[in-house]
A tleap script that builds the chain and sets N, CA, C and O, in Angstrom:
source leaprc.protein.ff14SB
mol = sequence {
  NMET ILE GLU ALA LEU TYR LYS GLU ILE LEU
  ALA ARG LYS GLU HIE PRO LYS GLU GLY SER
  TYR THR ASN TYR LEU PHE GLU LYS GLY LEU
  ASP LYS ILE LEU LYS LYS VAL GLY GLU GLU
  SER THR GLU VAL ILE ILE ALA ALA LYS ASN
  ASP GLN ALA GLU LEU ILE ALA GLU THR SER
  ASP LEU VAL TYR HIE MET LEU VAL LEU LEU
  VAL GLU ARG ASP ILE SER LEU GLU GLU ILE
  ILE ALA GLU LEU ALA LYS ARG GLU GLY LYS
  LEU SER LYS THR LYS GLU ARG LYS GLN ILE
  ASP GLU CLEU
}
set mol.1.N position { -25.136 5.602 19.013 }
set mol.1.CA position { -25.058 6.555 17.917 }
set mol.1.C position { -25.244 5.861 16.566 }
set mol.1.O position { -25.964 6.373 15.708 }
set mol.2.N position { -24.616 4.720 16.367 }
set mol.2.CA position { -24.726 4.014 15.091 }
set mol.2.C position { -26.169 3.543 14.876 }
set mol.2.O position { -26.685 3.603 13.760 }
set mol.3.N position { -26.808 3.079 15.937 }
set mol.3.CA position { -28.197 2.647 15.813 }
set mol.3.C position { -29.104 3.829 15.442 }
set mol.3.O position { -30.001 3.688 14.611 }
set mol.4.N position { -28.872 4.966 16.045 }
set mol.4.CA position { -29.673 6.160 15.729 }
set mol.4.C position { -29.450 6.583 14.273 }
set mol.4.O position { -30.398 6.963 13.587 }
set mol.5.N position { -28.217 6.517 13.808 }
set mol.5.CA position { -27.915 6.871 12.421 }
set mol.5.C position { -28.589 5.880 11.469 }
set mol.5.O position { -29.150 6.282 10.450 }
set mol.6.N position { -28.534 4.593 11.797 }
set mol.6.CA position { -29.202 3.577 10.981 }
set mol.6.C position { -30.695 3.888 10.877 }
set mol.6.O position { -31.269 3.834 9.789 }
set mol.7.N position { -31.315 4.210 11.999 }
set mol.7.CA position { -32.752 4.524 12.009 }
set mol.7.C position { -33.056 5.763 11.172 }
set mol.7.O position { -34.072 5.807 10.479 }
set mol.8.N position { -32.190 6.761 11.229 }
set mol.8.CA position { -32.377 7.979 10.429 }
set mol.8.C position { -32.271 7.655 8.937 }
set mol.8.O position { -33.058 8.159 8.135 }
set mol.9.N position { -31.317 6.829 8.570 }
set mol.9.CA position { -31.156 6.427 7.168 }
set mol.9.C position { -32.380 5.643 6.713 }
set mol.9.O position { -32.886 5.867 5.613 }
set mol.10.N position { -32.858 4.730 7.544 }
set mol.10.CA position { -34.056 3.950 7.236 }
set mol.10.C position { -35.265 4.870 7.059 }
set mol.10.O position { -36.071 4.678 6.149 }
set mol.11.N position { -35.384 5.859 7.925 }
set mol.11.CA position { -36.486 6.820 7.826 }
set mol.11.C position { -36.411 7.605 6.522 }
set mol.11.O position { -37.440 7.889 5.910 }
set mol.12.N position { -35.202 7.956 6.093 }
set mol.12.CA position { -35.041 8.694 4.837 }
set mol.12.C position { -35.453 7.838 3.643 }
set mol.12.O position { -36.003 8.342 2.663 }
set mol.13.N position { -35.180 6.539 3.738 }
set mol.13.CA position { -35.594 5.661 2.641 }
set mol.13.C position { -37.118 5.544 2.596 }
set mol.13.O position { -37.721 5.549 1.523 }
set mol.14.N position { -37.722 5.439 3.763 }
set mol.14.CA position { -39.181 5.281 3.839 }
set mol.14.C position { -39.918 6.589 3.588 }
set mol.14.O position { -41.022 6.588 3.043 }
set mol.15.N position { -39.314 7.702 3.981 }
set mol.15.CA position { -39.932 9.027 3.834 }
set mol.15.C position { -38.882 9.991 3.271 }
set mol.15.O position { -38.265 10.748 4.020 }
set mol.16.N position { -38.683 9.959 1.955 }
set mol.16.CA position { -37.632 10.782 1.337 }
set mol.16.C position { -37.762 12.269 1.673 }
set mol.16.O position { -38.859 12.814 1.795 }
set mol.17.N position { -36.613 12.890 1.815 }
set mol.17.CA position { -36.549 14.324 2.092 }
set mol.17.C position { -35.795 14.974 0.934 }
set mol.17.O position { -34.645 14.633 0.658 }
set mol.18.N position { -36.452 15.906 0.269 }
set mol.18.CA position { -35.847 16.556 -0.883 }
set mol.18.C position { -34.520 17.211 -0.520 }
set mol.18.O position { -34.407 17.892 0.499 }
set mol.19.N position { -33.531 16.998 -1.358 }
set mol.19.CA position { -32.218 17.589 -1.151 }
set mol.19.C position { -31.309 16.790 -0.240 }
set mol.19.O position { -30.165 17.182 -0.011 }
set mol.20.N position { -31.797 15.677 0.284 }
set mol.20.CA position { -31.013 14.856 1.199 }
set mol.20.C position { -29.992 14.028 0.428 }
set mol.20.O position { -30.331 13.397 -0.574 }
set mol.21.N position { -28.745 14.027 0.890 }
set mol.21.CA position { -27.703 13.206 0.277 }
set mol.21.C position { -28.057 11.731 0.391 }
set mol.21.O position { -27.811 10.956 -0.533 }
set mol.22.N position { -28.631 11.345 1.516 }
set mol.22.CA position { -29.038 9.957 1.710 }
set mol.22.C position { -30.055 9.557 0.646 }
set mol.22.O position { -29.947 8.481 0.059 }
set mol.23.N position { -31.023 10.402 0.400 }
set mol.23.CA position { -32.013 10.105 -0.637 }
set mol.23.C position { -31.392 10.084 -2.025 }
set mol.23.O position { -31.792 9.291 -2.878 }
set mol.24.N position { -30.420 10.951 -2.251 }
set mol.24.CA position { -29.685 10.932 -3.523 }
set mol.24.C position { -29.085 9.547 -3.748 }
set mol.24.O position { -29.186 8.994 -4.842 }
set mol.25.N position { -28.463 8.991 -2.715 }
set mol.25.CA position { -27.862 7.661 -2.849 }
set mol.25.C position { -28.924 6.608 -3.151 }
set mol.25.O position { -28.731 5.765 -4.027 }
set mol.26.N position { -30.034 6.653 -2.437 }
set mol.26.CA position { -31.104 5.680 -2.687 }
set mol.26.C position { -31.681 5.841 -4.094 }
set mol.26.O position { -31.991 4.849 -4.753 }
set mol.27.N position { -31.824 7.078 -4.552 }
set mol.27.CA position { -32.352 7.318 -5.899 }
set mol.27.C position { -31.415 6.770 -6.968 }
set mol.27.O position { -31.870 6.233 -7.978 }
set mol.28.N position { -30.114 6.902 -6.752 }
set mol.28.CA position { -29.130 6.419 -7.727 }
set mol.28.C position { -29.010 4.899 -7.697 }
set mol.28.O position { -28.629 4.284 -8.693 }
set mol.29.N position { -29.331 4.301 -6.570 }
set mol.29.CA position { -29.380 2.848 -6.499 }
set mol.29.C position { -28.128 2.165 -5.980 }
set mol.29.O position { -27.159 2.799 -5.561 }
set mol.30.N position { -28.193 0.845 -6.027 }
set mol.30.CA position { -27.155 0.003 -5.436 }
set mol.30.C position { -25.765 0.267 -6.019 }
set mol.30.O position { -24.786 0.326 -5.275 }
set mol.31.N position { -25.670 0.423 -7.322 }
set mol.31.CA position { -24.349 0.634 -7.922 }
set mol.31.C position { -23.663 1.883 -7.375 }
set mol.31.O position { -22.462 1.864 -7.104 }
set mol.32.N position { -24.421 2.970 -7.211 }
set mol.32.CA position { -23.850 4.206 -6.665 }
set mol.32.C position { -23.425 4.004 -5.210 }
set mol.32.O position { -22.359 4.463 -4.799 }
set mol.33.N position { -24.256 3.322 -4.446 }
set mol.33.CA position { -23.936 3.066 -3.036 }
set mol.33.C position { -22.668 2.219 -2.940 }
set mol.33.O position { -21.791 2.502 -2.124 }
set mol.34.N position { -22.570 1.183 -3.771 }
set mol.34.CA position { -21.382 0.330 -3.768 }
set mol.34.C position { -20.134 1.108 -4.170 }
set mol.34.O position { -19.059 0.901 -3.606 }
set mol.35.N position { -20.277 1.995 -5.136 }
set mol.35.CA position { -19.150 2.838 -5.552 }
set mol.35.C position { -18.660 3.683 -4.376 }
set mol.35.O position { -17.457 3.808 -4.151 }
set mol.36.N position { -19.603 4.262 -3.630 }
set mol.36.CA position { -19.230 5.095 -2.483 }
set mol.36.C position { -18.572 4.256 -1.388 }
set mol.36.O position { -17.602 4.701 -0.775 }
set mol.37.N position { -19.081 3.054 -1.134 }
set mol.37.CA position { -18.455 2.178 -0.132 }
set mol.37.C position { -17.020 1.860 -0.553 }
set mol.37.O position { -16.109 1.875 0.274 }
set mol.38.N position { -16.825 1.576 -1.821 }
set mol.38.CA position { -15.474 1.301 -2.326 }
set mol.38.C position { -14.552 2.499 -2.187 }
set mol.38.O position { -13.410 2.364 -1.747 }
set mol.39.N position { -15.045 3.666 -2.560 }
set mol.39.CA position { -14.240 4.889 -2.439 }
set mol.39.C position { -13.861 5.154 -0.992 }
set mol.39.O position { -12.706 5.449 -0.685 }
set mol.40.N position { -14.843 5.046 -0.109 }
set mol.40.CA position { -14.583 5.330 1.306 }
set mol.40.C position { -13.631 4.299 1.912 }
set mol.40.O position { -12.809 4.643 2.761 }
set mol.41.N position { -13.731 3.056 1.490 }
set mol.41.CA position { -12.819 2.018 1.982 }
set mol.41.C position { -11.372 2.361 1.612 }
set mol.41.O position { -10.460 2.249 2.431 }
set mol.42.N position { -11.193 2.777 0.370 }
set mol.42.CA position { -9.859 3.169 -0.093 }
set mol.42.C position { -9.351 4.374 0.681 }
set mol.42.O position { -8.176 4.436 1.043 }
set mol.43.N position { -10.235 5.331 0.934 }
set mol.43.CA position { -9.827 6.525 1.679 }
set mol.43.C position { -9.449 6.193 3.118 }
set mol.43.O position { -8.562 6.835 3.681 }
set mol.44.N position { -10.100 5.208 3.720 }
set mol.44.CA position { -9.724 4.765 5.071 }
set mol.44.C position { -8.313 4.194 5.047 }
set mol.44.O position { -7.505 4.489 5.928 }
set mol.45.N position { -8.019 3.385 4.051 }
set mol.45.CA position { -6.689 2.780 3.945 }
set mol.45.C position { -5.618 3.857 3.806 }
set mol.45.O position { -4.583 3.801 4.471 }
set mol.46.N position { -5.867 4.824 2.949 }
set mol.46.CA position { -4.895 5.911 2.750 }
set mol.46.C position { -4.764 6.741 4.026 }
set mol.46.O position { -3.654 7.092 4.425 }
set mol.47.N position { -5.883 7.053 4.663 }
set mol.47.CA position { -5.863 7.860 5.886 }
set mol.47.C position { -5.100 7.166 7.007 }
set mol.47.O position { -4.457 7.824 7.824 }
set mol.48.N position { -5.170 5.843 7.046 }
set mol.48.CA position { -4.458 5.096 8.087 }
set mol.48.C position { -2.952 5.302 7.991 }
set mol.48.O position { -2.235 5.149 8.980 }
set mol.49.N position { -2.480 5.643 6.819 }
set mol.49.CA position { -1.051 5.902 6.621 }
set mol.49.C position { -0.710 7.359 6.921 }
set mol.49.O position { 0.467 7.711 6.998 }
set mol.50.N position { -1.712 8.202 7.089 }
set mol.50.CA position { -1.488 9.619 7.303 }
set mol.50.C position { -1.656 9.983 8.774 }
set mol.50.O position { -0.790 9.668 9.591 }
set mol.51.N position { -2.745 10.632 9.115 }
set mol.51.CA position { -2.896 11.046 10.508 }
set mol.51.C position { -4.214 10.570 11.102 }
set mol.51.O position { -5.133 10.177 10.384 }
set mol.52.N position { -4.284 10.612 12.411 }
set mol.52.CA position { -5.408 10.075 13.154 }
set mol.52.C position { -6.718 10.815 12.858 }
set mol.52.O position { -7.762 10.178 12.720 }
set mol.53.N position { -6.680 12.126 12.760 }
set mol.53.CA position { -7.893 12.901 12.496 }
set mol.53.C position { -8.487 12.524 11.142 }
set mol.53.O position { -9.703 12.383 11.011 }
set mol.54.N position { -7.647 12.365 10.155 }
set mol.54.CA position { -8.119 11.964 8.825 }
set mol.54.C position { -8.702 10.554 8.861 }
set mol.54.O position { -9.718 10.286 8.220 }
set mol.55.N position { -8.069 9.660 9.602 }
set mol.55.CA position { -8.572 8.292 9.732 }
set mol.55.C position { -9.949 8.274 10.402 }
set mol.55.O position { -10.836 7.529 9.988 }
set mol.56.N position { -10.115 9.080 11.414 }
set mol.56.CA position { -11.414 9.169 12.101 }
set mol.56.C position { -12.484 9.686 11.140 }
set mol.56.O position { -13.580 9.130 11.077 }
set mol.57.N position { -12.177 10.730 10.402 }
set mol.57.CA position { -13.140 11.311 9.463 }
set mol.57.C position { -13.514 10.316 8.364 }
set mol.57.O position { -14.692 10.159 8.041 }
set mol.58.N position { -12.530 9.654 7.798 }
set mol.58.CA position { -12.799 8.722 6.701 }
set mol.58.C position { -13.514 7.464 7.197 }
set mol.58.O position { -14.352 6.909 6.486 }
set mol.59.N position { -13.193 7.015 8.397 }
set mol.59.CA position { -13.896 5.864 8.969 }
set mol.59.C position { -15.358 6.216 9.205 }
set mol.59.O position { -16.244 5.391 8.981 }
set mol.60.N position { -15.608 7.430 9.652 }
set mol.60.CA position { -16.991 7.882 9.845 }
set mol.60.C position { -17.750 7.871 8.524 }
set mol.60.O position { -18.906 7.451 8.476 }
set mol.61.N position { -17.111 8.328 7.458 }
set mol.61.CA position { -17.731 8.296 6.134 }
set mol.61.C position { -18.038 6.857 5.713 }
set mol.61.O position { -19.114 6.576 5.184 }
set mol.62.N position { -17.098 5.958 5.949 }
set mol.62.CA position { -17.293 4.554 5.576 }
set mol.62.C position { -18.442 3.927 6.362 }
set mol.62.O position { -19.270 3.219 5.788 }
set mol.63.N position { -18.499 4.177 7.654 }
set mol.63.CA position { -19.579 3.627 8.478 }
set mol.63.C position { -20.927 4.124 7.961 }
set mol.63.O position { -21.868 3.342 7.826 }
set mol.64.N position { -21.023 5.410 7.674 }
set mol.64.CA position { -22.276 5.970 7.134 }
set mol.64.C position { -22.677 5.250 5.846 }
set mol.64.O position { -23.817 4.806 5.712 }
set mol.65.N position { -21.751 5.135 4.906 }
set mol.65.CA position { -22.079 4.515 3.628 }
set mol.65.C position { -22.381 3.023 3.784 }
set mol.65.O position { -23.204 2.485 3.044 }
set mol.66.N position { -21.735 2.354 4.728 }
set mol.66.CA position { -22.063 0.949 4.999 }
set mol.66.C position { -23.484 0.835 5.539 }
set mol.66.O position { -24.206 -0.096 5.183 }
set mol.67.N position { -23.890 1.762 6.384 }
set mol.67.CA position { -25.260 1.743 6.904 }
set mol.67.C position { -26.274 1.989 5.790 }
set mol.67.O position { -27.335 1.366 5.768 }
set mol.68.N position { -25.954 2.888 4.873 }
set mol.68.CA position { -26.827 3.110 3.719 }
set mol.68.C position { -26.946 1.809 2.919 }
set mol.68.O position { -28.040 1.445 2.489 }
set mol.69.N position { -25.841 1.118 2.721 }
set mol.69.CA position { -25.847 -0.159 2.005 }
set mol.69.C position { -26.726 -1.187 2.715 }
set mol.69.O position { -27.512 -1.883 2.074 }
set mol.70.N position { -26.593 -1.279 4.027 }
set mol.70.CA position { -27.415 -2.233 4.785 }
set mol.70.C position { -28.895 -1.923 4.630 }
set mol.70.O position { -29.700 -2.829 4.415 }
set mol.71.N position { -29.259 -0.656 4.735 }
set mol.71.CA position { -30.662 -0.273 4.566 }
set mol.71.C position { -31.124 -0.601 3.144 }
set mol.71.O position { -32.214 -1.140 2.953 }
set mol.72.N position { -30.306 -0.279 2.163 }
set mol.72.CA position { -30.662 -0.554 0.767 }
set mol.72.C position { -30.918 -2.044 0.539 }
set mol.72.O position { -31.817 -2.416 -0.216 }
set mol.73.N position { -30.132 -2.886 1.187 }
set mol.73.CA position { -30.248 -4.334 1.004 }
set mol.73.C position { -31.169 -4.970 2.044 }
set mol.73.O position { -31.269 -6.194 2.126 }
set mol.74.N position { -31.839 -4.134 2.838 }
set mol.74.CA position { -32.817 -4.591 3.827 }
set mol.74.C position { -32.194 -5.548 4.856 }
set mol.74.O position { -32.745 -6.600 5.177 }
set mol.75.N position { -31.026 -5.136 5.354 }
set mol.75.CA position { -30.329 -5.889 6.395 }
set mol.75.C position { -30.333 -5.041 7.659 }
set mol.75.O position { -29.902 -3.888 7.650 }
set mol.76.N position { -30.820 -5.622 8.735 }
set mol.76.CA position { -30.920 -4.877 9.991 }
set mol.76.C position { -29.602 -4.933 10.763 }
set mol.76.O position { -28.761 -5.802 10.538 }
set mol.77.N position { -29.454 -3.980 11.674 }
set mol.77.CA position { -28.292 -4.022 12.570 }
set mol.77.C position { -28.336 -5.274 13.437 }
set mol.77.O position { -27.293 -5.825 13.788 }
set mol.78.N position { -29.528 -5.722 13.779 }
set mol.78.CA position { -29.671 -6.924 14.600 }
set mol.78.C position { -29.077 -8.139 13.891 }
set mol.78.O position { -28.496 -9.012 14.535 }
set mol.79.N position { -29.221 -8.196 12.570 }
set mol.79.CA position { -28.634 -9.309 11.813 }
set mol.79.C position { -27.111 -9.263 11.853 }
set mol.79.O position { -26.457 -10.303 11.939 }
set mol.80.N position { -26.556 -8.078 11.792 }
set mol.80.CA position { -25.101 -7.924 11.876 }
set mol.80.C position { -24.622 -8.300 13.268 }
set mol.80.O position { -23.625 -9.006 13.418 }
set mol.81.N position { -25.330 -7.829 14.284 }
set mol.81.CA position { -24.975 -8.144 15.671 }
set mol.81.C position { -25.058 -9.644 15.909 }
set mol.81.O position { -24.188 -10.213 16.568 }
set mol.82.N position { -26.085 -10.288 15.386 }
set mol.82.CA position { -26.239 -11.738 15.543 }
set mol.82.C position { -25.085 -12.479 14.874 }
set mol.82.O position { -24.571 -13.456 15.419 }
set mol.83.N position { -24.683 -12.018 13.703 }
set mol.83.CA position { -23.552 -12.658 13.004 }
set mol.83.C position { -22.264 -12.496 13.807 }
set mol.83.O position { -21.490 -13.444 13.942 }
set mol.84.N position { -22.034 -11.301 14.336 }
set mol.84.CA position { -20.839 -11.076 15.155 }
set mol.84.C position { -20.881 -11.926 16.425 }
set mol.84.O position { -19.850 -12.437 16.862 }
set mol.85.N position { -22.057 -12.078 17.013 }
set mol.85.CA position { -22.203 -12.885 18.228 }
set mol.85.C position { -21.862 -14.348 17.960 }
set mol.85.O position { -21.294 -15.022 18.820 }
set mol.86.N position { -22.205 -14.839 16.773 }
set mol.86.CA position { -21.883 -16.222 16.417 }
set mol.86.C position { -20.378 -16.436 16.379 }
set mol.86.O position { -19.901 -17.548 16.606 }
set mol.87.N position { -19.641 -15.395 16.097 }
set mol.87.CA position { -18.182 -15.486 15.961 }
set mol.87.C position { -17.452 -15.273 17.281 }
set mol.87.O position { -16.274 -15.607 17.412 }
set mol.88.N position { -18.162 -14.716 18.253 }
set mol.88.CA position { -17.535 -14.381 19.528 }
set mol.88.C position { -16.945 -15.619 20.192 }
set mol.88.O position { -17.600 -16.653 20.321 }
set mol.89.N position { -15.702 -15.485 20.606 }
set mol.89.CA position { -15.045 -16.555 21.342 }
set mol.89.C position { -14.471 -17.661 20.481 }
set mol.89.O position { -13.833 -18.575 21.004 }
set mol.90.N position { -14.680 -17.601 19.181 }
set mol.90.CA position { -14.120 -18.628 18.301 }
set mol.90.C position { -12.672 -18.300 18.004 }
set mol.90.O position { -12.314 -17.154 17.733 }
set mol.91.N position { -11.856 -19.323 18.061 }
set mol.91.CA position { -10.455 -19.141 17.725 }
set mol.91.C position { -10.293 -19.185 16.218 }
set mol.91.O position { -10.870 -20.035 15.540 }
set mol.92.N position { -9.523 -18.284 15.722 }
set mol.92.CA position { -9.228 -18.261 14.299 }
set mol.92.C position { -7.868 -18.901 14.103 }
set mol.92.O position { -6.884 -18.495 14.721 }
set mol.93.N position { -7.820 -19.878 13.261 }
set mol.93.CA position { -6.560 -20.562 12.980 }
set mol.93.C position { -5.954 -19.953 11.732 }
set mol.93.O position { -6.469 -20.127 10.628 }
set mol.94.N position { -4.857 -19.240 11.916 }
set mol.94.CA position { -4.254 -18.537 10.786 }
set mol.94.C position { -3.771 -19.502 9.717 }
set mol.94.O position { -3.737 -19.146 8.540 }
set mol.95.N position { -3.398 -20.714 10.100 }
set mol.95.CA position { -2.912 -21.650 9.080 }
set mol.95.C position { -4.028 -22.089 8.136 }
set mol.95.O position { -3.752 -22.560 7.033 }
set mol.96.N position { -5.297 -21.938 8.560 }
set mol.96.CA position { -6.427 -22.306 7.712 }
set mol.96.C position { -6.853 -21.169 6.791 }
set mol.96.O position { -7.650 -21.374 5.876 }
set mol.97.N position { -6.331 -19.985 7.030 }
set mol.97.CA position { -6.702 -18.819 6.218 }
set mol.97.C position { -5.746 -18.672 5.030 }
set mol.97.O position { -4.555 -18.968 5.123 }
set mol.98.N position { -6.301 -18.211 3.930 }
set mol.98.CA position { -5.455 -17.934 2.771 }
set mol.98.C position { -4.556 -16.747 3.094 }
set mol.98.O position { -4.951 -15.823 3.806 }
set mol.99.N position { -3.357 -16.791 2.565 }
set mol.99.CA position { -2.450 -15.678 2.698 }
set mol.99.C position { -2.962 -14.525 1.816 }
set mol.99.O position { -3.637 -14.755 0.813 }
set mol.100.N position { -2.641 -13.321 2.194 }
set mol.100.CA position { -3.142 -12.143 1.483 }
set mol.100.C position { -2.759 -12.189 0.005 }
set mol.100.O position { -3.531 -11.744 -0.844 }
set mol.101.N position { -1.585 -12.718 -0.310 }
set mol.101.CA position { -1.160 -12.770 -1.718 }
set mol.101.C position { -1.836 -13.909 -2.482 }
set mol.101.O position { -1.649 -14.032 -3.693 }
set mol.102.N position { -2.618 -14.740 -1.793 }
set mol.102.CA position { -3.353 -15.828 -2.441 }
set mol.102.C position { -4.799 -15.452 -2.718 }
set mol.102.O position { -5.521 -16.220 -3.354 }
set mol.103.N position { -5.237 -14.290 -2.254 }
set mol.103.CA position { -6.626 -13.884 -2.444 }
set mol.103.C position { -6.885 -13.389 -3.845 }
set mol.103.O position { -8.010 -13.008 -4.167 }
savepdb mol mol.pdb
quit
């Protein structure tokens, strides 16, 4: 499903459709897309404190806007998958990570 959505977003960028929200985002540019990713990220955090249905809806919004961002920046899903594959099986040492209050 995510791959199909990515392809649809890519198609909208290559062949704009009048009245499309996706095209609206591309027309407004990177700053608008980044603003939406930020808004949706915050809404996911708030929804996680509320109920499951809201969390599902807001996560779906965030995934959509992240895919728009990837298309805008010309990053393929394959590049994301390859990056995740590089991390597979690696142990994360928490002592090497900055504490949240140090970020």
